[in-house]
C-alpha atoms as a printed R data frame, in Angstrom:
    type eleno elety resid chain resno       x      y      z
1   ATOM     1    CA   MET     A     1  -4.720 33.634  8.851
2   ATOM     2    CA   VAL     A     2  -1.348 32.690  8.583
3   ATOM     3    CA   THR     A     3   0.411 33.672  5.256
4   ATOM     4    CA   ALA     A     4   3.798 33.690  3.198
5   ATOM     5    CA   SER     A     5   7.002 34.451  5.506
6   ATOM     6    CA   PRO     A     6   7.721 38.835  4.596
7   ATOM     7    CA   HIS     A     7  11.153 37.653  5.632
8   ATOM     8    CA   PHE     A     8  14.668 37.582  3.446
9   ATOM     9    CA   PRO     A     9  15.797 34.358  3.293
10  ATOM    10    CA   VAL     A    10  19.064 33.406  4.804
11  ATOM    11    CA   ARG     A    11  21.391 32.713  2.517
12  ATOM    12    CA   GLU     A    12  25.000 31.752  3.873
13  ATOM    13    CA   GLY     A    13  26.900 31.707  1.191
14  ATOM    14    CA   TRP     A    14  25.552 34.990  0.528
15  ATOM    15    CA   LEU     A    15  26.937 36.208  3.271
16  ATOM    16    CA   ALA     A    16  30.219 34.479  2.859
17  ATOM    17    CA   GLN     A    17  30.704 36.985  0.370
18  ATOM    18    CA   VAL     A    18  32.565 39.639  2.924
19  ATOM    19    CA   GLU     A    19  34.298 39.231  6.191
20  ATOM    20    CA   GLU     A    20  35.086 42.222  7.809
21  ATOM    21    CA   GLU     A    21  37.740 42.711 11.439
22  ATOM    22    CA   VAL     A    22  35.996 43.143 14.057
23  ATOM    23    CA   ILE     A    23  35.750 46.309 15.450
24  ATOM    24    CA   ASP     A    24  36.407 47.468 19.351
25  ATOM    25    CA   PRO     A    25  36.507 43.503 20.390
26  ATOM    26    CA   ALA     A    26  36.834 44.091 23.376
27  ATOM    27    CA   GLN     A    27  33.534 45.810 23.945
28  ATOM    28    CA   PRO     A    28  30.998 43.222 25.928
29  ATOM    29    CA   ILE     A    29  27.359 43.318 24.417
30  ATOM    30    CA   PHE     A    30  24.062 42.062 25.512
31  ATOM    31    CA   ASP     A    31  21.749 40.701 22.148
32  ATOM    32    CA   CYS     A    32  18.565 42.070 23.667
33  ATOM    33    CA   HIS     A    33  16.372 40.847 20.900
34  ATOM    34    CA   HIS     A    34  16.846 37.641 18.768
35  ATOM    35    CA   HIS     A    35  14.680 34.754 17.748
36  ATOM    36    CA   LEU     A    36  15.077 30.730 17.145
37  ATOM    37    CA   TRP     A    37  13.075 28.739 15.673
38  ATOM    38    CA   ASP     A    38  13.065 25.523 13.645
39  ATOM    39    CA   ARG     A    39  10.569 25.780 10.381
40  ATOM    40    CA   PRO     A    40  10.558 25.018  6.809
41  ATOM    41    CA   GLU     A    41  12.038 27.827  5.368
42  ATOM    42    CA   GLY     A    42  15.342 27.693  7.752
43  ATOM    43    CA   ARG     A    43  16.546 26.635 11.059
44  ATOM    44    CA   TYR     A    44  17.914 29.158 13.458
45  ATOM    45    CA   ARG     A    45  18.503 27.152 17.134
46  ATOM    46    CA   ALA     A    46  21.292 27.520 19.633
47  ATOM    47    CA   ALA     A    47  24.110 25.937 17.493
48  ATOM    48    CA   GLU     A    48  22.931 28.826 14.713
49  ATOM    49    CA   LEU     A    49  23.091 31.314 16.984
50  ATOM    50    CA   ARG     A    50  26.214 30.536 18.385
51  ATOM    51    CA   ALA     A    51  28.334 30.544 15.384
52  ATOM    52    CA   ASP     A    52  26.910 33.853 14.724
53  ATOM    53    CA   ILE     A    53  28.395 35.063 18.093
54  ATOM    54    CA   ALA     A    54  31.364 32.822 17.886
55  ATOM    55    CA   SER     A    55  32.375 35.285 14.610
56  ATOM    56    CA   GLY     A    56  34.282 37.698 16.882
57  ATOM    57    CA   HIS     A    57  32.324 39.843 18.660
58  ATOM    58    CA   ASP     A    58  32.269 40.134 22.666
59  ATOM    59    CA   VAL     A    59  28.678 38.965 23.169
60  ATOM    60    CA   ARG     A    60  28.544 37.414 26.701
61  ATOM    61    CA   ALA     A    61  24.703 36.478 26.736
62  ATOM    62    CA   SER     A    62  21.401 37.322 24.980
63  ATOM    63    CA   LEU     A    63  17.981 37.951 25.110
64  ATOM    64    CA   TYR     A    64  15.127 35.461 23.397
65  ATOM    65    CA   VAL     A    65  11.741 37.046 22.151
66  ATOM    66    CA   GLN     A    66   8.860 34.954 21.226
67  ATOM    67    CA   CYS     A    67   8.143 33.955 17.988
68  ATOM    68    CA   ARG     A    68   5.572 31.024 18.162
69  ATOM    69    CA   THR     A    69   8.055 28.048 18.436
70  ATOM    70    CA   GLY     A    70   7.362 25.186 20.302
71  ATOM    71    CA   TYR     A    71   3.724 25.888 21.544
72  ATOM    72    CA   ASP     A    72   2.201 22.955 23.283
73  ATOM    73    CA   GLU     A    73  -0.286 21.165 20.829
74  ATOM    74    CA   ASP     A    74  -2.671 20.190 23.318
75  ATOM    75    CA   GLY     A    75  -4.451 22.053 26.237
76  ATOM    76    CA   PRO     A    76  -5.963 24.950 26.549
77  ATOM    77    CA   GLU     A    77  -5.517 27.660 23.886
78  ATOM    78    CA   GLU     A    78  -4.135 30.330 25.996
79  ATOM    79    CA   MET     A    79  -1.711 28.145 28.120
80  ATOM    80    CA   ARG     A    80  -0.599 26.848 24.953
81  ATOM    81    CA   PRO     A    81   2.821 29.749 24.829
82  ATOM    82    CA   VAL     A    82   4.121 28.081 28.089
83  ATOM    83    CA   GLY     A    83   5.600 25.793 25.613
84  ATOM    84    CA   GLU     A    84   7.733 27.990 23.754
85  ATOM    85    CA   VAL     A    85   9.227 28.650 27.258
86  ATOM    86    CA   ARG     A    86   9.919 24.977 27.793
87  ATOM    87    CA   THR     A    87  11.474 24.400 24.463
88  ATOM    88    CA   ILE     A    88  13.593 27.106 24.460
89  ATOM    89    CA   LEU     A    89  15.123 26.292 27.156
90  ATOM    90    CA   ASP     A    90  15.418 22.932 26.522
91  ATOM    91    CA   TRP     A    91  17.412 23.554 23.268
92  ATOM    92    CA   CYS     A    92  19.554 25.825 25.307
93  ATOM    93    CA   ARG     A    93  20.269 24.009 27.898
94  ATOM    94    CA   ASP     A    94  24.219 23.407 27.492
95  ATOM    95    CA   GLN     A    95  24.053 27.287 27.600
96  ATOM    96    CA   PRO     A    96  22.957 29.460 30.773
97  ATOM    97    CA   HIS     A    97  23.347 32.812 29.548
98  ATOM    98    CA   LEU     A    98  22.275 31.654 25.978
99  ATOM    99    CA   PRO     A    99  19.997 33.163 27.085
100 ATOM   100    CA   ALA     A   100  19.971 34.941 30.057
101 ATOM   101    CA   GLY     A   101  15.990 35.888 30.075
102 ATOM   102    CA   LEU     A   102  13.086 35.087 27.636
103 ATOM   103    CA   VAL     A   103  10.167 37.366 26.414
104 ATOM   104    CA   ALA     A   104   7.025 34.687 25.664
105 ATOM   105    CA   PHE     A   105   3.801 35.240 24.664
106 ATOM   106    CA   ALA     A   106   0.786 35.633 26.794
107 ATOM   107    CA   ASP     A   107  -2.466 36.984 25.077
108 ATOM   108    CA   LEU     A   108  -3.243 40.116 26.483
109 ATOM   109    CA   GLN     A   109  -6.635 40.357 25.080
110 ATOM   110    CA   LEU     A   110  -7.622 37.936 27.720
111 ATOM   111    CA   GLY     A   111  -7.622 41.152 30.151
112 ATOM   112    CA   ALA     A   112  -7.251 40.221 33.598
113 ATOM   113    CA   GLY     A   113  -7.955 36.582 32.742
114 ATOM   114    CA   VAL     A   114  -4.320 36.253 31.733
115 ATOM   115    CA   GLN     A   115  -2.856 36.547 34.920
116 ATOM   116    CA   PRO     A   116  -3.223 32.337 35.063
117 ATOM   117    CA   VAL     A   117  -1.113 32.421 31.587
118 ATOM   118    CA   LEU     A   118   1.402 34.856 33.492
119 ATOM   119    CA   GLU     A   119   1.837 32.329 36.292
120 ATOM   120    CA   ALA     A   120   2.620 29.118 34.311
121 ATOM   121    CA   LEU     A   121   5.005 31.359 32.353
122 ATOM   122    CA   VAL     A   122   7.020 32.390 35.207
123 ATOM   123    CA   ALA     A   123   7.351 28.658 36.842
124 ATOM   124    CA   ALA     A   124   8.173 27.524 33.566
125 ATOM   125    CA   GLY     A   125  11.012 30.071 32.798
126 ATOM   126    CA   GLN     A   126  12.824 28.866 35.674
127 ATOM   127    CA   GLY     A   127  13.779 32.068 36.798
128 ATOM   128    CA   ARG     A   128  14.629 33.586 33.305
129 ATOM   129    CA   LEU     A   129  11.332 35.318 32.462
130 ATOM   130    CA   ARG     A   130  11.734 38.844 31.706
131 ATOM   131    CA   GLY     A   131   8.807 39.729 29.695
132 ATOM   132    CA   ILE     A   132   5.765 39.289 27.541
133 ATOM   133    CA   HIS     A   133   5.411 40.028 23.569
134 ATOM   134    CA   ASN     A   134   2.144 40.213 21.608
135 ATOM   135    CA   THR     A   135   1.683 40.682 18.159
136 ATOM   136    CA   THR     A   136   0.344 44.337 17.382
137 ATOM   137    CA   ALA     A   137   1.896 45.640 14.660
138 ATOM   138    CA   TRP     A   138  -0.980 46.807 11.724
139 ATOM   139    CA   HIS     A   139  -1.177 48.703  8.542
140 ATOM   140    CA   ALA     A   140  -4.150 49.303  6.242
141 ATOM   141    CA   ASP     A   141  -1.711 48.663  3.421
142 ATOM   142    CA   PRO     A   142  -1.513 45.193  2.547
143 ATOM   143    CA   ALA     A   143   2.096 45.675  1.740
144 ATOM   144    CA   VAL     A   144   3.180 46.892  5.403
145 ATOM   145    CA   ARG     A   145   3.140 43.313  6.812
146 ATOM   146    CA   SER     A   146   5.925 41.923  9.115
147 ATOM   147    CA   ASN     A   147   4.263 39.347 10.622
148 ATOM   148    CA   PRO     A   148   3.385 35.840  8.463
149 ATOM   149    CA   ARG     A   149   0.351 36.277 11.239
150 ATOM   150    CA   PRO     A   150  -0.679 39.774 11.244
151 ATOM   151    CA   ALA     A   151  -2.325 41.115 13.664
152 ATOM   152    CA   PRO     A   152  -6.010 42.459 13.778
153 ATOM   153    CA   GLU     A   153  -6.183 46.108 13.798
154 ATOM   154    CA   GLY     A   154  -6.417 48.207 17.155
155 ATOM   155    CA   LEU     A   155  -5.194 45.670 19.460
156 ATOM   156    CA   LEU     A   156  -2.888 48.157 21.386
157 ATOM   157    CA   ARG     A   157  -6.165 50.268 21.844
158 ATOM   158    CA   THR     A   158  -8.690 47.912 23.422
159 ATOM   159    CA   ASP     A   159 -10.076 47.432 27.046
160 ATOM   160    CA   ALA     A   160  -8.581 44.109 27.234
161 ATOM   161    CA   PHE     A   161  -5.084 44.395 26.189
162 ATOM   162    CA   LEU     A   162  -5.045 47.548 28.624
163 ATOM   163    CA   GLU     A   163  -6.492 45.194 31.569
164 ATOM   164    CA   GLY     A   164  -3.814 42.538 30.441
165 ATOM   165    CA   ALA     A   165  -0.716 44.990 30.485
166 ATOM   166    CA   ARG     A   166  -1.681 45.823 33.819
167 ATOM   167    CA   ALA     A   167  -1.402 42.425 34.873
168 ATOM   168    CA   VAL     A   168   2.023 42.124 33.068
169 ATOM   169    CA   ALA     A   169   2.643 45.303 35.179
170 ATOM   170    CA   ARG     A   170   1.807 43.513 38.542
171 ATOM   171    CA   THR     A   171   3.665 40.123 37.922
172 ATOM   172    CA   GLY     A   172   6.781 42.457 37.486
173 ATOM   173    CA   LEU     A   173   7.697 42.076 33.647
174 ATOM   174    CA   CYS     A   174   8.275 44.298 30.864
175 ATOM   175    CA   LEU     A   175   5.834 44.537 27.891
176 ATOM   176    CA   ASP     A   176   8.119 44.392 24.106
177 ATOM   177    CA   VAL     A   177   5.861 45.752 21.739
178 ATOM   178    CA   TRP     A   178   6.271 45.951 18.139
179 ATOM   179    CA   ALA     A   179   4.343 48.785 16.185
180 ATOM   180    CA   TYR     A   180   4.583 50.847 13.061
181 ATOM   181    CA   GLN     A   181   5.368 54.680 13.400
182 ATOM   182    CA   SER     A   182   1.233 54.616 12.120
183 ATOM   183    CA   GLN     A   183   0.459 53.487 15.637
184 ATOM   184    CA   LEU     A   184   2.937 55.476 17.535
185 ATOM   185    CA   GLY     A   185   0.309 57.391 18.867
186 ATOM   186    CA   GLU     A   186  -1.278 54.154 20.634
187 ATOM   187    CA   VAL     A   187   2.146 53.050 22.688
188 ATOM   188    CA   GLU     A   188   2.274 56.847 23.733
189 ATOM   189    CA   ALA     A   189  -1.335 56.078 24.928
190 ATOM   190    CA   LEU     A   190  -0.892 52.730 26.552
191 ATOM   191    CA   ALA     A   191   2.113 54.178 28.435
192 ATOM   192    CA   ARG     A   192   0.711 57.083 29.558
193 ATOM   193    CA   ALA     A   193  -2.750 55.188 31.500
194 ATOM   194    CA   LEU     A   194   0.190 52.574 32.385
195 ATOM   195    CA   PRO     A   195   3.045 54.482 34.289
196 ATOM   196    CA   GLU     A   196   3.760 51.264 36.075
197 ATOM   197    CA   LEU     A   197   4.525 49.017 33.292
198 ATOM   198    CA   THR     A   198   8.253 49.305 31.402
199 ATOM   199    CA   ILE     A   199   7.477 49.265 27.918
200 ATOM   200    CA   VAL     A   200  10.436 48.368 25.302
201 ATOM   201    CA   LEU     A   201   9.522 49.693 21.953
202 ATOM   202    CA   ASP     A   202  11.136 47.100 19.431
203 ATOM   203    CA   HIS     A   203  12.898 47.953 16.113
204 ATOM   204    CA   CYS     A   204  13.473 51.937 16.350
205 ATOM   205    CA   GLY     A   205   9.572 52.256 16.292
206 ATOM   206    CA   GLY     A   206   8.834 50.849 12.977
207 ATOM   207    CA   PRO     A   207   9.772 53.591 10.748
208 ATOM   208    CA   LEU     A   208   8.604 52.405  7.450
209 ATOM   209    CA   GLY     A   209   9.848 52.262  3.776
210 ATOM   210    CA   ILE     A   210   7.298 50.314  1.799
211 ATOM   211    CA   GLY     A   211   3.576 50.785  0.693
212 ATOM   212    CA   PRO     A   212   2.842 54.792  0.760
213 ATOM   213    CA   TYR     A   213   6.186 55.336  2.627
214 ATOM   214    CA   ARG     A   214   9.680 55.362  1.476
215 ATOM   215    CA   ILE     A   215  12.723 55.191  4.577
216 ATOM   216    CA   ASP     A   216  14.321 58.159  2.711
217 ATOM   217    CA   ASP     A   217  11.179 60.430  1.964
218 ATOM   218    CA   PRO     A   218  12.150 63.381  4.357
219 ATOM   219    CA   ALA     A   219   8.051 63.695  5.517
220 ATOM   220    CA   CYS     A   220   8.150 60.103  6.225
221 ATOM   221    CA   PHE     A   221  11.168 60.576  8.365
222 ATOM   222    CA   ALA     A   222   9.436 63.525 10.421
223 ATOM   223    CA   ASP     A   223   6.295 62.078 10.710
224 ATOM   224    CA   TRP     A   224   8.287 59.017 12.630
225 ATOM   225    CA   ARG     A   225  10.414 61.584 14.913
226 ATOM   226    CA   ARG     A   226   7.090 63.601 16.132
227 ATOM   227    CA   GLY     A   227   5.391 60.375 16.578
228 ATOM   228    CA   MET     A   228   8.728 58.993 18.619
229 ATOM   229    CA   ALA     A   229   9.383 62.273 20.263
230 ATOM   230    CA   ARG     A   230   5.961 61.912 22.023
231 ATOM   231    CA   VAL     A   231   6.676 58.133 23.028
232 ATOM   232    CA   ALA     A   232   9.933 59.239 24.651
233 ATOM   233    CA   ALA     A   233   8.395 61.940 26.417
234 ATOM   234    CA   CYS     A   234   6.920 59.021 28.585
235 ATOM   235    CA   PRO     A   235  10.018 57.915 31.234
236 ATOM   236    CA   ASN     A   236   8.608 54.190 31.353
237 ATOM   237    CA   VAL     A   237   9.458 53.483 27.485
238 ATOM   238    CA   ARG     A   238  12.802 51.831 26.160
239 ATOM   239    CA   VAL     A   239  13.739 51.708 22.648
240 ATOM   240    CA   LYS     A   240  15.854 48.888 21.089
241 ATOM   241    CA   VAL     A   241  17.906 50.098 17.946
242 ATOM   242    CA   GLY     A   242  17.986 48.018 15.401
243 ATOM   243    CA   GLY     A   243  15.498 45.629 13.037
244 ATOM   244    CA   PHE     A   244  16.824 47.524 10.285
245 ATOM   245    CA   GLY     A   245  17.091 44.222  7.857
246 ATOM   246    CA   LEU     A   246  13.201 43.967  8.165
247 ATOM   247    CA   SER     A   247  11.387 44.053  4.983
248 ATOM   248    CA   VAL     A   248   8.748 47.036  6.114
249 ATOM   249    CA   MET     A   249  11.970 49.378  6.697
250 ATOM   250    CA   GLY     A   250  12.383 49.282  2.651
251 ATOM   251    CA   TYR     A   251  16.238 48.551  2.537
252 ATOM   252    CA   ARG     A   252  16.987 46.238 -0.076
253 ATOM   253    CA   TYR     A   253  20.191 44.897  1.195
254 ATOM   254    CA   ALA     A   254  19.598 41.326 -0.192
255 ATOM   255    CA   ASP     A   255  18.753 41.999 -4.118
256 ATOM   256    CA   ALA     A   256  23.120 43.180 -4.040
257 ATOM   257    CA   ALA     A   257  25.132 41.163 -5.539
258 ATOM   258    CA   LEU     A   258  26.928 41.460 -2.041
259 ATOM   259    CA   PRO     A   259  25.966 41.815  1.178
260 ATOM   260    CA   PRO     A   260  26.135 45.279  2.757
261 ATOM   261    CA   GLY     A   261  29.769 46.732  4.669
262 ATOM   262    CA   SER     A   262  29.360 48.099  8.155
263 ATOM   263    CA   GLY     A   263  30.125 51.559  6.794
264 ATOM   264    CA   GLN     A   264  27.379 51.299  4.371
265 ATOM   265    CA   LEU     A   265  24.664 50.173  7.083
266 ATOM   266    CA   ALA     A   266  25.851 52.945  9.136
267 ATOM   267    CA   ARG     A   267  25.479 55.620  6.942
268 ATOM   268    CA   ASP     A   268  21.918 54.355  5.675
269 ATOM   269    CA   TRP     A   269  21.050 54.034  9.712
270 ATOM   270    CA   GLN     A   270  22.534 56.873 11.209
271 ATOM   271    CA   PRO     A   271  19.415 59.584 10.964
272 ATOM   272    CA   HIS     A   272  17.345 56.983 12.683
273 ATOM   273    CA   VAL     A   273  20.072 55.975 14.999
274 ATOM   274    CA   ALA     A   274  20.240 59.746 16.231
275 ATOM   275    CA   ALA     A   275  16.771 60.571 16.553
276 ATOM   276    CA   CYS     A   276  16.339 57.754 18.813
277 ATOM   277    CA   LEU     A   277  19.444 58.559 20.933
278 ATOM   278    CA   ASP     A   278  18.609 62.281 20.752
279 ATOM   279    CA   LEU     A   279  14.927 61.491 21.807
280 ATOM   280    CA   PHE     A   280  15.544 58.230 24.339
281 ATOM   281    CA   GLY     A   281  19.785 59.053 25.580
282 ATOM   282    CA   PRO     A   282  21.444 56.197 25.819
283 ATOM   283    CA   GLY     A   283  20.466 55.406 29.417
284 ATOM   284    CA   ARG     A   284  16.588 54.259 27.392
285 ATOM   285    CA   ALA     A   285  17.737 52.866 24.235
286 ATOM   286    CA   MET     A   286  19.529 49.374 23.776
287 ATOM   287    CA   PHE     A   287  21.119 47.465 20.316
288 ATOM   288    CA   GLU     A   288  19.852 44.160 19.147
289 ATOM   289    CA   SER     A   289  20.448 41.960 16.694
290 ATOM   290    CA   ASN     A   290  17.058 40.877 15.415
291 ATOM   291    CA   PHE     A   291  18.274 37.827 14.141
292 ATOM   292    CA   PRO     A   292  17.828 35.820 12.159
293 ATOM   293    CA   VAL     A   293  14.965 37.869 10.816
294 ATOM   294    CA   ASP     A   294  17.987 40.838  9.452
295 ATOM   295    CA   LYS     A   295  19.964 38.216  9.025
296 ATOM   296    CA   GLY     A   296  18.714 37.850  5.227
297 ATOM   297    CA   GLN     A   297  20.225 41.364  4.543
298 ATOM   298    CA   PHE     A   298  23.497 41.185  6.520
299 ATOM   299    CA   GLY     A   299  26.089 39.300  8.874
300 ATOM   300    CA   TYR     A   300  25.992 39.120 12.434
301 ATOM   301    CA   ARG     A   301  29.552 40.418 12.607
302 ATOM   302    CA   THR     A   302  28.725 43.352  9.804
303 ATOM   303    CA   LEU     A   303  25.584 44.402 12.170
304 ATOM   304    CA   TRP     A   304  27.815 45.046 15.153
305 ATOM   305    CA   ASN     A   305  30.399 46.634 13.303
306 ATOM   306    CA   ALA     A   306  28.158 48.953 12.392
307 ATOM   307    CA   PHE     A   307  26.514 49.700 15.489
308 ATOM   308    CA   LYS     A   308  29.974 50.546 16.528
309 ATOM   309    CA   HIS     A   309  30.764 52.897 14.087
310 ATOM   310    CA   LEU     A   310  27.277 54.738 14.676
311 ATOM   311    CA   ALA     A   311  28.444 54.498 18.558
312 ATOM   312    CA   ALA     A   312  32.112 55.344 18.040
313 ATOM   313    CA   PRO     A   313  31.575 59.443 18.680
314 ATOM   314    CA   LEU     A   314  30.837 58.372 22.213
315 ATOM   315    CA   GLY     A   315  31.899 58.178 25.794
316 ATOM   316    CA   ARG     A   316  32.497 54.431 27.095
317 ATOM   317    CA   ASP     A   317  29.929 54.671 29.439
318 ATOM   318    CA   GLU     A   318  26.781 55.990 26.775
319 ATOM   319    CA   ARG     A   319  28.671 53.111 24.679
320 ATOM   320    CA   ASP     A   320  28.080 50.693 27.335
321 ATOM   321    CA   ALA     A   321  24.532 52.007 27.867
322 ATOM   322    CA   LEU     A   322  23.813 51.372 24.385
323 ATOM   323    CA   PHE     A   323  25.446 47.648 24.421
324 ATOM   324    CA   TRP     A   324  24.574 46.289 27.517
325 ATOM   325    CA   ARG     A   325  23.752 48.397 30.479
326 ATOM   326    CA   THR     A   326  20.328 49.241 29.208
327 ATOM   327    CA   ALA     A   327  19.052 46.430 28.427
328 ATOM   328    CA   VAL     A   328  20.836 44.522 31.900
329 ATOM   329    CA   GLY     A   329  19.118 46.698 34.041
330 ATOM   330    CA   THR     A   330  15.623 46.739 31.855
331 ATOM   331    CA   TYR     A   331  15.344 43.488 32.082
332 ATOM   332    CA   GLY     A   332  16.907 42.370 35.308
333 ATOM   333    CA   ILE     A   333  20.195 40.406 33.676
334 ATOM   334    CA   ASP     A   334  23.068 39.951 36.270
335 ATOM   335    CA   PRO     A   335  25.295 42.898 35.471
336 ATOM   336    CA   THR     A   336  28.741 40.563 36.439
337 ATOM   337    CA   LEU     A   337  28.532 39.016 33.099
338 ATOM   338    CA   PHE     A   338  29.569 42.509 31.514
339 ATOM   339    CA   THR     A   339  31.942 43.876 34.022
340 ATOM   340    CA   THR     A   340  34.831 40.705 34.360
341 ATOM   341    CA   GLN     A   341  37.390 41.153 32.090
342 ATOM   342    CA   SER     A   342  37.060 37.967 30.240
343 ATOM   343    CA   GLY     A   343  34.323 37.880 27.875
344 ATOM   344    CA   ARG     A   344  33.484 34.945 24.999
345 ATOM   345    CA   THR     A   345  30.973 33.181 28.101
346 ATOM   346    CA   LEU     A   346  29.290 32.091 24.769
347 ATOM   347    CA   SER     A   347  31.826 30.742 22.462
């Protein structure tokens, strides 16, 4: 069932009211999680991403994550997501590093039968396919919803999903997982069952701030942190740090007359970011933009400034790990993009 978008609408005029100087402009960045789409509620294609990237930070490459863009309209249902890979490569044909890699959709409920789909995706990706992502975030409370096509309950627990994920590992791909804090036990079980599979846990493991949750409730935070600690004990799991503009996290920056500054964002996010770094370490954590989903709440320059505030106490090697090295190693991206002196490869 398709429902209205749960995301805050992007308002360019509202975002333009606040413009900051770029902090540490020489820091290389790999934006390891963004989407592209052309929908009735808004357009965010290669040109729009390039405009955000050109706002001042040294973003040298990116990773596209599936969002049902450009599926084939005919043929076997399970093969239609291959159209998304072709569409994104066509949209971005003039920018070889935008994206440098793609995370696509393959229905892991097919179990071992997903293998032909994975092979078709790899072929369509022309060397850029890096992972698979399924819609798995679910909560019993209908207020907790982050996808216009909500997942059914329990996908991460099924035998079919486990076999499909095993096929992902055999194919040499990562599995991106978006799950709420209430599902972290399922993520842990999946990681322990498939130690050969690299799992990337999206958006800080889904801390919640709506429905029965409050993002500033100590009990809610403690519950999330306990679940994250169990997941972090699995060495095959990485975490993407970001997604704070998602409506399910409970922040309401979009309601204010002015967009937030990076200092406010850093203060608000510090407890969750510090916990992720304490549990996973910079060697298994990576900053992400989650644009344009999060763009309804803050701008691209402001977001990366906030991450730079949060990373400021760390040493250069740890900062590089968070801004590019961990994600590049996880997804098999060419590291020389980030080790040369001259940046701005996407401007």
